[in-house]
Backbone as CSV, one residue per row, in Angstrom:
resi,resn,N_x,N_y,N_z,CA_x,CA_y,CA_z,C_x,C_y,C_z
1,MET,67.768,-30.597,85.719,68.859,-30.838,86.644,68.292,-30.984,88.064
2,PRO,68.742,-31.995,88.807,68.189,-32.191,90.153,68.660,-31.108,91.120
3,LYS,67.902,-30.998,92.213,68.293,-30.039,93.239,69.592,-30.490,93.896
4,LEU,70.418,-29.527,94.283,71.673,-29.841,94.964,71.410,-30.062,96.444
5,LYS,72.123,-31.014,97.021,71.950,-31.302,98.442,72.973,-30.534,99.268
6,THR,72.516,-30.055,100.404,73.379,-29.367,101.359,74.028,-30.394,102.271
7,ARG,75.326,-30.243,102.544,75.991,-31.073,103.554,75.560,-30.574,104.915
8,LYS,74.759,-31.357,105.606,74.168,-30.908,106.861,75.214,-30.660,107.936
9,ALA,76.295,-31.429,107.942,77.352,-31.208,108.932,77.964,-29.827,108.751
10,ALA,78.143,-29.408,107.502,78.697,-28.085,107.224,77.673,-26.992,107.540
11,ALA,76.404,-27.265,107.283,75.365,-26.270,107.538,75.275,-25.925,109.020
12,LYS,75.608,-26.884,109.893,75.565,-26.629,111.328,76.784,-25.851,111.810
13,ARG,77.843,-25.817,111.023,79.102,-25.215,111.460,79.383,-23.834,110.877
14,PHE,78.801,-23.515,109.737,79.115,-22.268,109.045,77.849,-21.472,108.777
15,ARG,78.017,-20.148,108.695,76.921,-19.302,108.226,77.510,-18.122,107.468
16,ALA,76.679,-17.465,106.686,77.151,-16.360,105.863,76.806,-15.033,106.530
17,THR,77.695,-14.061,106.357,77.420,-12.709,106.825,76.605,-11.986,105.759
18,GLY,76.210,-10.779,106.061,75.440,-10.000,105.101,76.205,-9.703,103.829
19,SER,77.534,-9.591,103.946,78.352,-9.289,102.771,78.758,-10.544,102.004
20,GLY,78.365,-11.731,102.502,78.651,-12.961,101.775,79.848,-13.745,102.264
21,LYS,80.543,-13.243,103.281,81.661,-14.001,103.840,81.116,-15.148,104.681
22,ILE,81.883,-16.222,104.775,81.472,-17.368,105.577,82.234,-17.336,106.895
23,VAL,81.503,-17.472,107.994,82.116,-17.416,109.319,81.917,-18.737,110.049
24,ARG,82.790,-18.964,111.024,82.756,-20.180,111.838,83.060,-19.809,113.279
25,ARG,82.787,-20.743,114.172,83.146,-20.575,115.583,84.523,-21.171,115.820
26,LYS,85.156,-20.770,116.912,86.464,-21.313,117.267,86.304,-22.564,118.123
27,ALA,87.319,-23.399,118.109,87.323,-24.630,118.900,87.779,-24.348,120.330
28,TYR,87.714,-25.366,121.183,88.200,-25.327,122.577,87.351,-24.444,123.482
29,LYS,86.055,-24.367,123.239,85.191,-23.534,124.073,83.990,-24.322,124.589
30,SER,84.052,-25.656,124.587,82.883,-26.435,124.993,82.965,-26.951,126.424
31,HIS,84.131,-27.347,126.879,84.274,-27.822,128.260,85.721,-27.635,128.681
32,LEU,86.042,-28.022,129.928,87.371,-27.787,130.515,87.704,-26.294,130.501
33,LEU,86.750,-25.493,130.949,86.901,-24.038,130.848,87.445,-23.390,132.115
34,GLN,87.464,-24.105,133.237,87.783,-23.415,134.488,89.231,-22.973,134.578
35,HIS,90.142,-23.630,133.870,91.543,-23.207,133.935,91.905,-22.193,132.849
36,LYS,90.964,-21.875,131.966,91.227,-20.899,130.904,90.871,-19.498,131.406
37,SER,91.664,-18.535,131.007,91.441,-17.165,131.466,90.199,-16.573,130.798
38,SER,89.658,-15.535,131.414,88.492,-14.858,130.852,88.805,-14.273,129.484
39,ALA,90.008,-13.739,129.338,90.397,-13.154,128.053,90.440,-14.224,126.970
40,ARG,90.977,-15.384,127.324,91.060,-16.479,126.352,89.671,-16.972,125.970
41,LYS,88.788,-17.115,126.956,87.428,-17.568,126.674,86.683,-16.540,125.830
42,SER,86.951,-15.267,126.074,86.325,-14.212,125.281,86.797,-14.270,123.830
43,ARG,88.099,-14.479,123.649,88.641,-14.610,122.284,88.037,-15.808,121.567
44,LEU,87.859,-16.914,122.288,87.328,-18.129,121.680,85.847,-18.004,121.336
45,SER,85.163,-17.026,121.930,83.733,-16.855,121.681,83.446,-16.147,120.367
46,LYS,84.423,-15.438,119.844,84.185,-14.616,118.658,84.103,-15.461,117.384
47,LEU,83.367,-14.962,116.416,83.290,-15.608,115.110,84.501,-15.220,114.272
48,VAL,84.910,-16.121,113.382,86.079,-15.901,112.541,85.687,-16.172,111.094
49,VAL,86.159,-15.339,110.178,85.952,-15.586,108.753,86.840,-16.757,108.352
50,ILE,86.294,-17.698,107.580,87.084,-18.873,107.213,88.232,-18.480,106.287
51,ASP,89.261,-19.293,106.290,90.436,-19.037,105.471,90.085,-19.185,103.993
52,GLU,90.722,-18.389,103.158,90.390,-18.413,101.721,90.729,-19.749,101.069
53,THR,91.652,-20.523,101.660,91.973,-21.834,101.092,90.820,-22.814,101.273
54,ASN,89.965,-22.590,102.265,88.817,-23.467,102.507,87.527,-22.924,101.915
55,ASP,87.545,-21.714,101.422,86.324,-21.036,100.994,85.594,-21.800,99.892
56,ASP,86.312,-22.221,98.859,85.670,-22.921,97.741,85.043,-24.237,98.187
57,ASN,85.748,-24.987,99.049,85.224,-26.270,99.513,83.957,-26.094,100.341
58,VAL,83.938,-25.093,101.199,82.757,-24.866,102.030,81.586,-24.425,101.163
59,ARG,81.836,-23.586,100.178,80.751,-23.139,99.300,80.180,-24.286,98.466
60,LEU,81.013,-25.276,98.113,80.502,-26.457,97.415,79.583,-27.272,98.321
61,MET,79.920,-27.333,99.603,79.101,-28.097,100.548,77.789,-27.394,100.871
62,LEU,77.761,-26.068,100.692,76.579,-25.268,101.032,76.112,-24.498,99.798
63,PRO,75.483,-25.174,98.844,75.153,-24.518,97.572,74.137,-23.385,97.697
64,TYR,73.322,-23.367,98.753,72.284,-22.337,98.876,72.598,-21.326,99.961
65,LEU,73.866,-21.220,100.340,74.256,-20.283,101.391,74.313,-18.869,100.855
C-alpha cells in the first residue's frame, strides 16, 4: 500500500495536543487591529479545539498527526 499524503494546507493550520485533540487558531487577528480592543485581541490569540463535526475530515487530511 502506498504512503498516504498529507494535505499541506491543513498541516499549516492545525496541530495536535498531547492528548490527541486537534487545535486551530482563530480568524481576524492578522491586520486591521487598531480598532479592536485588547480583550478581543487576547481572545483571538488563543488556540481552540476544532469542532467535532470537522474532526473526522481534518484527521483524513492529516493521516500522520
